[in-house]
C-alpha positions as CSV (number, residue, x, y, z in Angstrom):
1,M,4.2,-18.0,-1.7
2,S,7.0,-15.5,-2.0
3,T,6.7,-12.1,-0.4
4,L,5.0,-9.6,-2.7
5,V,6.9,-6.4,-3.2
6,A,5.3,-3.0,-4.1
7,P,7.8,-0.2,-4.7
8,S,6.3,3.2,-3.7
9,L,6.2,5.8,-6.5
10,L,6.5,8.5,-3.9
11,A,10.3,7.8,-3.7
12,A,10.8,7.9,-7.5
13,D,12.7,10.6,-9.4
14,F,9.9,12.8,-10.7
15,L,12.3,14.5,-13.2
16,H,12.9,11.1,-14.8
17,L,9.7,9.3,-14.0
18,E,9.5,7.3,-17.2
19,K,13.0,5.9,-16.5
20,D,11.9,4.7,-13.0
21,I,8.7,3.2,-14.4
22,E,10.8,1.2,-16.9
23,M,12.9,0.0,-14.0
24,I,9.7,-1.2,-12.3
25,N,8.5,-2.9,-15.5
26,S,11.8,-4.8,-15.9
27,S,12.0,-5.8,-12.3
28,N,10.5,-8.8,-10.5
29,C,8.3,-6.5,-8.3
30,D,4.6,-7.4,-8.1
31,W,2.8,-4.1,-7.9
32,L,3.4,-0.4,-8.0
33,H,2.2,1.4,-4.9
34,L,0.7,4.9,-5.4
35,D,0.3,7.2,-2.4
36,V,-2.3,9.9,-3.2
37,M,-2.2,12.7,-0.6
38,D,-4.6,15.6,-0.4
39,G,-2.9,17.9,2.1
40,V,-6.0,17.6,4.4
41,F,-6.1,14.0,5.7
42,V,-2.3,14.1,5.8
43,P,-0.1,17.3,5.9
44,N,1.4,16.8,2.5
45,I,0.3,16.7,-1.2
46,S,1.8,14.1,-3.5
47,F,0.2,13.5,-7.0
48,G,-3.3,13.1,-8.3
49,P,-5.2,11.7,-11.3
50,P,-3.3,13.7,-14.1
51,V,0.1,12.3,-13.1
52,L,-1.3,8.8,-12.3
53,S,-3.1,8.5,-15.7
54,Q,0.3,9.1,-17.4
55,V,2.0,6.5,-15.1
56,A,-0.8,4.0,-15.8
57,K,-0.2,4.3,-19.5
58,I,3.4,2.9,-19.3
59,C,3.4,0.8,-16.1
60,K,3.0,-2.9,-16.8
61,K,2.6,-3.9,-13.1
62,P,-0.8,-3.9,-11.3
63,L,-1.5,-0.6,-9.5
64,D,-2.0,-0.5,-5.8
65,V,-3.6,2.9,-5.1
66,H,-3.4,4.1,-1.5
67,L,-5.7,7.1,-0.9
68,M,-4.5,9.2,2.1
69,V,-7.5,11.5,1.5
70,V,-10.7,12.7,3.1
71,N,-13.9,11.6,1.2
72,P,-12.1,8.8,-0.7
73,E,-15.5,8.0,-2.4
74,N,-14.8,11.1,-4.6
75,Y,-11.8,9.4,-6.1
76,L,-13.6,6.2,-7.1
77,N,-14.1,7.0,-10.8
78,A,-10.6,8.3,-11.2
79,V,-9.0,5.2,-9.6
80,K,-11.2,2.9,-11.7
81,A,-10.2,4.8,-14.8
82,L,-6.5,4.0,-14.1
83,G,-7.4,0.3,-14.4
84,A,-6.2,0.0,-10.8
85,M,-6.1,-3.5,-9.2
86,M,-6.5,-2.3,-5.6
87,M,-8.2,0.7,-4.1
88,N,-7.0,1.3,-0.6
89,V,-8.9,3.7,1.7
90,H,-8.1,4.7,5.3
91,F,-10.3,3.4,8.1
92,E,-10.0,6.9,9.7
93,A,-11.4,8.6,6.6
94,C,-14.5,6.5,6.1
95,T,-17.7,7.1,8.0
96,H,-19.5,4.3,6.1
97,L,-16.6,1.8,5.7
98,N,-18.8,-1.2,4.8
99,R,-20.5,0.7,2.0
100,M,-17.1,1.9,0.7
101,I,-15.8,-1.6,0.5
102,Q,-18.9,-2.8,-1.3
103,T,-18.7,0.1,-3.8
104,I,-15.0,-0.7,-4.6
105,H,-15.9,-4.3,-5.3
106,D,-18.9,-3.3,-7.4
107,E,-16.5,-1.2,-9.5
108,G,-14.5,-4.3,-10.2
109,M,-11.5,-3.5,-8.0
110,K,-10.0,-5.3,-4.9
111,A,-10.7,-3.5,-1.7
112,A,-8.1,-2.6,1.0
113,V,-8.3,-0.7,4.2
114,T,-5.4,1.1,5.8
115,L,-4.9,1.6,9.5
116,N,-2.8,4.5,11.0
117,P,-0.3,3.6,13.6
118,S,-2.6,4.5,16.5
119,T,-5.7,2.6,15.2
120,P,-6.0,-0.9,16.6
121,V,-6.6,-3.9,14.3
122,S,-9.7,-4.8,16.3
123,M,-11.5,-2.0,14.6
124,L,-11.7,-4.2,11.5
125,E,-13.4,-7.1,13.3
126,D,-16.7,-6.5,11.4
127,V,-15.3,-6.1,7.9
128,I,-12.2,-8.3,7.8
129,G,-14.1,-11.0,5.9
130,D,-15.0,-8.6,3.1
131,L,-11.4,-7.3,2.6
132,D,-8.8,-8.3,0.1
133,M,-6.1,-6.6,2.0
134,V,-5.2,-4.6,5.1
135,L,-2.4,-2.0,5.0
136,L,-0.7,-1.3,8.3
137,M,1.1,2.1,8.4
138,S,4.5,1.5,10.1
139,V,5.1,5.3,10.1
140,N,2.7,8.2,10.5
141,P,1.3,8.8,7.0
142,G,2.2,11.9,5.0
143,F,6.0,11.8,4.5
144,G,8.5,9.4,3.0
145,G,11.7,8.3,4.7
146,Q,10.4,8.1,8.3
147,K,11.6,5.8,11.1
148,F,9.9,2.5,11.5
149,I,7.4,2.2,14.5
150,E,8.4,-0.9,16.4
151,N,4.9,-1.7,17.7
152,T,4.0,-2.6,14.0
153,I,5.5,-6.1,14.5
154,D,3.0,-6.9,17.3
155,K,0.3,-5.3,15.2
156,V,1.0,-7.6,12.3
157,K,0.8,-10.7,14.6
158,A,-2.6,-9.4,16.0
159,L,-3.9,-8.8,12.5
160,R,-2.8,-12.3,11.4
161,K,-4.8,-13.8,14.3
162,L,-7.8,-11.7,13.4
163,I,-7.6,-12.8,9.7
164,D,-7.3,-16.5,10.7
165,K,-10.1,-16.3,13.3
166,H,-12.5,-15.1,10.6
167,G,-11.2,-17.3,7.8
168,S,-10.5,-14.2,5.8
169,H,-8.3,-14.2,2.7
170,A,-7.0,-10.6,3.3
171,L,-3.4,-10.0,2.6
172,I,-1.3,-8.0,5.1
173,E,0.6,-5.1,3.6
174,I,3.1,-2.9,5.4
175,D,4.1,0.7,4.4
176,G,6.9,2.8,6.0
177,G,10.5,2.2,7.0
178,V,10.7,-1.2,5.2
179,Q,14.3,-2.0,4.6
180,N,16.8,-4.9,5.1
181,E,16.5,-4.8,8.9
182,T,12.7,-4.5,9.3
183,A,11.5,-6.5,6.3
184,P,12.5,-10.0,7.6
185,R,10.9,-9.4,10.9
186,L,7.7,-8.2,9.3
187,V,7.5,-11.3,7.0
188,E,8.2,-13.5,10.0
189,A,5.4,-11.8,11.9
190,G,2.9,-12.5,9.1
191,A,3.2,-9.8,6.5
192,D,2.5,-10.7,2.8
193,V,3.2,-7.5,0.9
194,L,6.0,-5.0,1.5
195,V,5.8,-1.4,0.3
196,S,9.2,0.2,0.1
197,G,10.2,3.5,-1.3
198,S,13.6,5.1,-0.8
199,Y,15.2,1.7,0.1
200,I,14.4,0.5,-3.5
201,F,14.6,3.7,-5.5
202,G,17.7,4.9,-3.7
203,A,19.6,1.6,-4.1
204,E,22.5,1.2,-6.4
205,N,20.8,-1.9,-7.8
206,P,17.0,-1.6,-7.3
207,H,16.4,-5.0,-9.1
208,K,18.7,-6.8,-6.6
209,V,17.0,-5.1,-3.6
210,I,13.5,-6.1,-5.0
211,D,14.7,-9.7,-5.5
212,E,16.1,-9.8,-1.9
213,L,12.8,-8.6,-0.5
214,K,10.9,-11.2,-2.5
215,R,13.0,-14.0,-1.2
216,L,12.1,-13.3,2.4
């Protein structure tokens, strides 16, 4: 299986969003990654349902919605209304994680859980079998363009062991500082899905960059 690539909308040109979505549609990328930030769980605000509903109308790629928010259950209907493939909630934001995963599945979406850099993968021991994906943050969430946290490589290896131990089918997704130097090491360590923002959208030839990431 080739590496899955999910460009992050956070790095798109919001003055010319339609143009960037058309680039996504015509590329070989697999998903579009959408970072929803509420200014509470993370110190920044990105975009919410009104912007996303417009994006969903023209984007032909599956939507991977990453909720960096408190009370993610409040966003369930809005995310479902987008026709999202994946609803991704933070471990640190969910008091009742098992129930949240179940509810996402009940609504017909795939369920993913994100871990912040300081949260160990062992915290997912009891739910890994129910997950479709785990997203490891390789930067502290809230801002684009941050420096990659090196410990992520070991964390990917530990998560791969946990997944194999439980016979889980969960994919491993990485978000933050994914570029030409870090991406091959992440894939070698066991990552399945690479989220990349400025490295793709800031490239002279985004299609070529996406293809290079997919070949890893």
